[in-house]
Structures are given as C-alpha cells and as structure tokens.
C-alpha positions as CSV (number, residue, x, y, z in Angstrom):
1,M,-25.3,48.8,-36.0
2,R,-21.9,47.3,-34.8
3,A,-20.5,44.0,-35.9
4,R,-20.7,43.4,-31.7
5,H,-22.6,45.0,-29.2
6,D,-21.1,43.6,-26.4
7,I,-17.3,45.7,-26.3
8,P,-16.8,49.1,-25.8
9,A,-16.1,51.4,-28.5
10,G,-13.1,53.3,-29.3
11,S,-13.6,57.6,-30.2
12,L,-12.9,58.5,-33.4
13,H,-12.2,62.6,-33.9
14,R,-11.6,64.6,-37.6
15,I,-9.0,67.3,-37.8
16,S,-9.3,69.6,-40.7
17,L,-6.0,70.3,-41.7
18,K,-5.2,72.8,-43.9
19,S,-2.1,72.1,-45.7
20,E,0.7,74.8,-47.4
21,I,2.4,71.4,-48.3
22,L,-0.8,70.2,-50.7
23,E,-1.5,73.7,-52.5
24,Q,1.1,72.1,-54.6
25,N,-0.1,69.9,-57.0
26,R,-1.4,70.3,-60.8
27,L,-4.4,68.2,-60.6
28,G,-7.0,71.1,-58.6
29,D,-7.3,68.9,-55.8
30,P,-8.1,70.9,-52.2
31,A,-5.2,72.0,-50.0
32,T,-7.7,71.0,-46.6
33,R,-8.0,67.6,-45.9
34,D,-9.3,65.6,-42.9
35,I,-8.2,63.0,-41.0
36,V,-10.0,61.0,-38.7
37,V,-8.0,59.6,-35.6
38,Y,-9.1,56.5,-33.5
39,T,-8.5,56.3,-29.8
40,P,-9.1,53.2,-27.6
41,H,-12.2,53.1,-24.9
42,G,-10.7,54.6,-22.2
43,H,-7.4,56.1,-23.6
44,D,-7.2,60.1,-24.8
45,G,-4.1,58.5,-27.0
46,S,-1.4,60.2,-24.4
47,G,1.4,57.9,-24.5
48,L,0.7,55.5,-27.0
49,P,1.9,54.1,-30.9
50,L,0.4,55.4,-33.4
51,L,-0.4,54.1,-36.8
52,V,-1.1,55.5,-40.0
53,D,-3.7,53.6,-42.4
54,I,-3.6,54.5,-46.3
55,V,-6.1,53.5,-48.2
56,G,-5.8,51.4,-51.9
57,F,-6.9,53.0,-55.2
58,T,-10.5,54.8,-55.1
59,A,-10.6,54.9,-51.7
60,G,-10.0,57.9,-48.8
61,G,-9.0,57.1,-45.8
62,P,-12.2,58.5,-43.8
63,A,-13.9,55.6,-45.5
64,H,-12.4,52.8,-43.2
65,A,-14.6,54.5,-40.7
66,N,-18.1,54.3,-42.5
67,W,-20.4,52.0,-41.6
68,K,-19.9,48.2,-43.0
69,N,-22.3,46.0,-43.1
70,F,-21.9,42.0,-42.4
71,G,-18.2,42.7,-41.1
72,E,-16.2,45.2,-39.4
73,N,-15.1,48.7,-40.2
74,V,-11.1,49.0,-39.2
75,P,-12.3,51.2,-35.8
76,E,-14.4,48.2,-34.8
77,R,-12.1,46.0,-35.7
78,L,-9.4,47.3,-33.6
79,D,-12.1,47.6,-30.7
80,R,-12.6,43.7,-30.9
81,L,-8.9,43.3,-31.2
82,I,-8.1,45.6,-28.6
83,H,-10.8,43.9,-26.0
84,D,-10.2,41.0,-26.9
85,R,-6.3,41.5,-25.8
86,E,-4.8,40.6,-28.9
87,L,-4.1,44.1,-30.2
88,A,-2.2,46.4,-27.5
89,P,-3.8,50.2,-27.2
90,V,-2.6,51.9,-30.6
91,V,-4.0,55.4,-31.9
92,V,-4.7,55.5,-35.4
93,A,-4.9,58.0,-38.0
94,F,-7.2,57.6,-41.5
95,P,-5.8,60.4,-43.5
96,D,-7.4,61.6,-46.5
97,C,-5.1,61.2,-50.0
98,F,-8.0,61.3,-52.8
99,T,-7.8,62.7,-56.1
100,R,-9.1,63.9,-58.6
101,L,-7.4,60.9,-61.0
102,G,-9.2,58.7,-58.5
103,G,-6.1,58.3,-55.7
104,N,-3.0,57.8,-54.7
105,Q,0.3,55.6,-54.5
106,Y,1.7,58.6,-51.1
107,I,5.1,58.9,-53.0
108,D,6.0,63.0,-54.3
109,S,5.0,64.1,-57.8
110,I,5.2,67.2,-59.5
111,A,1.4,66.5,-61.2
112,M,-0.3,64.9,-58.0
113,G,1.3,66.4,-55.3
114,P,3.9,65.9,-52.3
115,W,1.8,63.4,-50.7
116,A,4.5,61.9,-49.3
117,T,6.4,64.7,-47.3
118,W,3.1,65.9,-46.3
119,L,2.2,62.6,-44.7
120,T,5.5,62.9,-43.0
121,T,5.6,66.7,-41.8
122,E,1.9,68.5,-41.8
123,M,0.1,65.3,-41.4
124,L,2.1,63.2,-39.0
125,E,2.7,66.9,-37.0
126,A,-1.4,67.7,-36.9
127,V,-1.6,64.0,-35.0
128,E,0.7,63.7,-32.6
129,G,0.4,67.6,-31.1
130,R,-2.9,66.7,-30.1
131,F,-3.1,63.4,-29.2
132,K,0.6,62.9,-27.7
133,C,0.8,59.9,-29.4
134,G,3.7,57.9,-31.7
135,G,7.1,59.5,-31.7
136,T,10.2,58.5,-33.2
137,G,10.5,54.5,-32.8
138,R,6.8,54.6,-32.5
139,R,5.1,55.0,-35.6
140,G,4.1,52.3,-38.1
141,I,2.3,53.0,-41.8
142,F,0.0,50.2,-43.2
143,G,-2.5,50.1,-46.4
144,K,-3.9,47.5,-48.9
145,S,-3.0,47.6,-52.7
146,S,-2.3,51.7,-53.5
147,G,-1.7,51.6,-50.0
148,G,0.5,49.2,-49.6
149,Y,2.7,49.9,-52.2
150,G,2.8,53.5,-50.1
151,A,3.4,51.8,-46.9
152,L,6.4,49.9,-48.5
153,V,8.1,53.1,-50.1
154,H,7.8,54.7,-47.1
155,A,9.4,51.9,-45.6
156,M,12.5,52.4,-48.0
157,K,12.2,55.8,-48.1
158,H,11.5,57.3,-45.2
159,A,13.0,55.2,-42.4
160,D,13.3,57.9,-40.2
161,V,10.1,58.8,-39.5
162,W,8.9,55.2,-39.5
163,S,9.1,52.4,-37.6
164,A,7.2,49.9,-38.9
165,A,5.1,49.1,-42.0
166,A,2.5,46.8,-43.3
167,C,1.9,46.0,-47.2
168,H,-1.1,44.0,-47.6
169,S,-1.3,43.2,-51.3
170,G,0.9,46.5,-52.4
171,D,1.5,46.9,-56.4
172,M,5.1,46.1,-58.0
173,A,6.4,44.3,-60.5
174,F,5.6,47.1,-63.0
175,E,5.5,44.5,-66.4
176,L,3.0,42.6,-64.9
177,C,0.1,44.9,-62.9
178,Y,0.2,47.6,-65.2
179,L,1.5,46.7,-68.4
180,P,-1.3,44.9,-69.6
181,E,-3.2,47.7,-68.7
182,M,-1.8,50.1,-71.3
183,P,-3.6,48.6,-74.7
184,S,-7.0,49.5,-72.6
185,A,-5.8,52.8,-71.8
186,L,-5.2,53.9,-75.5
187,R,-8.3,52.6,-76.8
188,A,-9.6,54.8,-74.0
189,I,-8.0,58.1,-75.5
190,A,-8.5,56.9,-78.8
191,K,-12.8,57.0,-78.3
192,A,-12.9,59.9,-76.1
193,G,-10.3,61.9,-78.2
194,S,-7.5,62.9,-75.4
195,I,-6.8,62.0,-71.8
196,E,-8.0,65.5,-70.5
197,A,-11.7,64.7,-72.7
198,F,-11.5,60.9,-71.2
199,V,-10.9,62.4,-67.3
200,T,-13.1,65.9,-68.0
201,D,-16.0,62.9,-69.3
202,F,-15.7,60.6,-66.4
203,E,-15.6,63.1,-64.0
204,K,-19.2,64.4,-65.9
205,G,-20.6,61.2,-64.9
206,P,-23.5,60.1,-64.2
207,K,-21.6,56.4,-64.2
208,Y,-18.8,55.5,-65.8
209,P,-19.2,52.0,-68.3
210,G,-16.8,49.4,-68.2
211,N,-13.1,49.5,-67.6
212,S,-13.0,53.0,-67.2
213,L,-12.3,52.8,-63.7
214,H,-8.9,50.9,-64.5
215,D,-8.0,53.2,-67.5
216,M,-8.0,56.1,-64.8
217,M,-6.1,54.0,-63.1
218,T,-3.4,53.7,-65.2
219,F,-3.6,57.9,-65.9
220,A,-3.0,58.1,-61.8
221,M,0.6,56.1,-62.2
222,A,1.5,58.0,-65.2
223,A,1.2,61.5,-63.3
224,T,2.5,59.3,-60.3
225,Y,6.1,57.7,-61.7
226,D,6.8,60.0,-64.6
227,P,4.6,63.1,-65.0
228,D,5.6,65.4,-67.8
229,P,7.5,67.9,-66.8
230,D,5.6,70.6,-69.2
231,P,2.5,72.5,-66.4
232,D,0.5,72.6,-70.1
233,V,0.1,68.6,-70.2
234,F,-3.2,68.2,-68.9
235,C,-2.3,67.1,-65.2
236,G,0.8,65.7,-66.1
237,I,-0.4,62.3,-67.7
238,R,1.8,60.9,-70.4
239,L,1.9,57.1,-71.2
240,P,5.2,54.8,-71.2
241,V,4.5,53.1,-74.7
242,D,4.1,54.8,-78.0
243,P,-0.2,55.9,-78.5
244,E,0.1,53.8,-82.4
245,T,1.7,50.7,-81.3
246,C,1.8,50.3,-77.7
247,E,5.5,49.8,-77.7
248,L,7.3,50.9,-74.9
249,I,9.1,54.4,-74.9
250,E,12.3,53.1,-73.0
251,E,13.0,56.2,-71.3
252,R,9.8,56.5,-69.3
253,W,9.2,53.0,-68.6
254,S,12.7,53.4,-66.8
255,A,11.1,56.4,-64.8
256,W,8.2,54.0,-63.9
257,Q,10.2,51.4,-63.1
258,S,12.8,53.1,-60.6
259,W,9.8,52.9,-58.4
260,D,8.8,49.5,-58.8
261,P,9.7,48.5,-54.9
262,V,11.1,44.9,-56.6
263,H,13.9,47.3,-57.8
264,M,13.8,50.0,-55.3
265,A,15.0,47.6,-52.3
266,D,18.5,47.2,-53.8
267,L,19.0,51.0,-53.2
268,H,17.0,50.6,-49.6
269,I,18.5,47.2,-47.8
270,D,20.0,49.4,-44.8
271,A,16.8,50.9,-44.1
272,L,14.6,48.2,-44.5
273,K,17.3,46.7,-42.0
274,S,16.5,49.5,-39.4
275,L,12.9,48.8,-38.9
276,K,11.2,47.0,-36.5
277,A,8.7,44.8,-38.2
278,L,7.8,44.9,-42.0
279,W,5.3,42.3,-43.0
280,I,4.6,41.7,-46.9
281,E,1.8,39.2,-48.2
282,C,-1.0,38.6,-50.9
283,G,-3.1,36.6,-52.1
284,N,-2.3,33.7,-54.1
285,Q,-5.1,34.5,-56.7
286,D,-4.3,38.0,-56.5
287,Q,-6.4,39.6,-59.7
288,Y,-3.9,41.7,-61.0
289,N,-0.8,39.1,-60.6
290,L,0.7,41.4,-57.5
291,V,2.1,37.9,-55.9
292,Y,4.9,37.0,-58.1
293,G,6.0,40.4,-57.3
294,A,5.7,40.3,-53.8
295,R,7.4,36.8,-53.7
296,R,10.6,38.4,-55.8
297,L,10.7,41.0,-53.3
298,H,10.5,38.2,-50.4
299,R,12.9,36.6,-52.0
300,K,15.4,39.2,-52.4
301,L,14.6,40.8,-48.2
302,D,15.7,37.0,-47.7
303,R,19.0,37.6,-49.7
304,F,19.9,40.2,-48.7
305,G,19.0,39.6,-44.9
306,V,16.1,41.8,-44.4
307,A,14.3,40.7,-41.4
308,H,10.6,40.5,-42.7
309,V,7.3,38.4,-41.9
310,Y,5.5,37.0,-45.6
311,R,2.6,35.2,-45.7
312,E,0.7,34.3,-48.7
313,F,-3.5,33.6,-48.6
314,N,-5.2,31.3,-50.9
315,D,-7.4,34.3,-51.6
316,T,-7.8,37.1,-54.7
317,H,-6.9,41.2,-54.4
318,S,-10.3,41.7,-53.1
319,S,-12.0,41.9,-49.1
320,I,-8.9,40.9,-47.4
321,D,-9.0,42.8,-44.4
322,Y,-9.5,39.6,-42.2
323,R,-5.4,40.1,-42.4
324,L,-5.4,42.9,-40.5
325,D,-5.9,40.7,-37.8
326,E,-2.3,39.5,-37.8
327,S,-0.4,42.2,-39.2
328,L,-2.0,44.9,-36.8
329,P,-1.1,43.0,-33.5
330,F,2.8,42.4,-35.1
331,L,3.2,46.1,-35.8
332,V,2.2,47.2,-32.5
333,N,3.7,45.1,-30.7
334,C,7.1,45.7,-32.4
335,L,6.7,49.0,-31.7
336,I,5.9,49.1,-27.8
337,D,9.1,46.2,-27.0
C-alpha cells in the first residue's frame, strides 16, 4: 500500500552489476551488486539530473525503495515532491554497498574495498549509460549518518564527479562519536576471545545481543579508517587503543582523524567552493554527539567562505527522512540552474 494513492508513481529499475573493482576486498564480500534506479512518472531518465542515495550503517541502498509503514519510502517521497512541483524531475540511484561488517563509509580501504572508486566509476557509468542522465555538473550525492559522512567526503575528494552534496547527520568529530565506543568494543573482544570470534559468532545468530551492533560498527570503522596492512589480520581490523588500558595509540588514532571531515575540510576548501550546492544538517539532540561536529564544520566553512546551507533540527539521529523534503529540492534546483 502506498502512502499516497492519488498521484502517479515513478518506475523502479534494478541493475545487477558485476564489478572488477570490488573484487579487491578482504572481507570476502560479493563483487556483484544491485543498483535500484528511480525514474519519475512520464520520464525515461534521459536528460535529467542524477542523485545517488548512500545509506546509513546496517542498510543497503535498495532498502530505501522498500515499503514503509505509516509513511513514505524514498521513491514515494520523490513521487509526492515531483507531483506537487516542489522537486524538479530527477533520477535517483540506490546502490547496494552493504558489507560483511554491517555497513560502509564509502571511501577506499584495503580491507573494506575501493568503494569510492566504484561509486565514481563503474556504478556511475552503469546508471548514466543506461538512463542517459546526470553527467558533468548534473550529479549529486546525499545520505544520512554513514551515508551523510560519505556524501561529505565525496564532496571534498571527488568534486570533479559530484556537483552537489547533502550530509544528513553525518559522522564527524570522531573523538566524540567513536572514542566513547572503544571500552565496549574491548569488552566485546575479551568476552568473545578475539575480534574474529566476535564477528563469526555475530554472523551465526540467531540474534545479536545488547550493544553488539555498536561493537560491530566500531570494528567496521577500524577496517575503514586504519586497516592493518597485514593480510593475515582478520578483516584488517585493529583498534586505535591499547587492548588492556584503552589508552590511545597516537599513530593509529591520527590515521582515523585524517578521515574526520572537520579536519579534512582544511585540505579541501577549493573543492568545496567549487560545488553548486552543499547541505549540512543535524539534530540538536543527536544521540551520537554528531551535532557538535556539524557545528564545528559549519563554523570552519563560514570562516573559509564556503557557501553552504546549515540546518539544525529539534530532533535526534532517528527517523529523519522528512528532512529530505528540504534538501533534495535544494540539490536538484542547483544542479539544473
């Protein structure tokens, strides 16, 4: 059942893409990935701008096209916004970037895989080649949480590919959102006996207990930001803290911080200034402390004269899709101007 029965629905198409690039990962994840693509009612995609939706931790892009109770999934939201003339027609791609460790930060990693490269090459080529959409100056990327982080980092490092980006509650100020999770991760390792035992026990099911999902996320971040170069280390996971005392290992923590958007911005000001649109927002009650990083980044961008929209909502980290009603029209309007 659709949330709105009185408006025409766009079409959903599914591409199954076998990737040579994604074969290069130490997690053993499949290289063949589905991409769900939305085209608006009455359009085949030709000549339209393209947005790419990269999702938060624990999800895969196609999940955003699933039926949603008491609300709209993203395609239904697009149908409504386009029908009500609040959003210009746009193609939206939902790539599956899920991993064995539960999610993705959408950067290249010798452990997780070269996800940034895949998104900016094979994935884009498959979608744009089939639907004749997007192209230089007409591509945007958006996401929430891990996806918001990925959108922001892509805006910094791949501004030659993306011309617009929206970061919804993205990971930043790593000392506030990640370091508080380290003691729990160490307890999880001690209980399981090793990181490998924790992950394999988690995979066996039939359910995961308590804080285990947060611990899995911590291990995924370790494999993303500072993977162990030793191929014999399970999934490349090593933490940036002493396993006995939880004291920071400065060299490893420095590697994590080099991927923190608050720090990265200093090196990518020109790229951010080149964007047609940049949207950054967060809830002022975000339970992962992300609002403080968002405020730091906002102040830094203001100081460097980077044009952007910054918003705070009186809300948490959860159930925030309603904010797309504002960010997506902003992105698309800037892409077609």
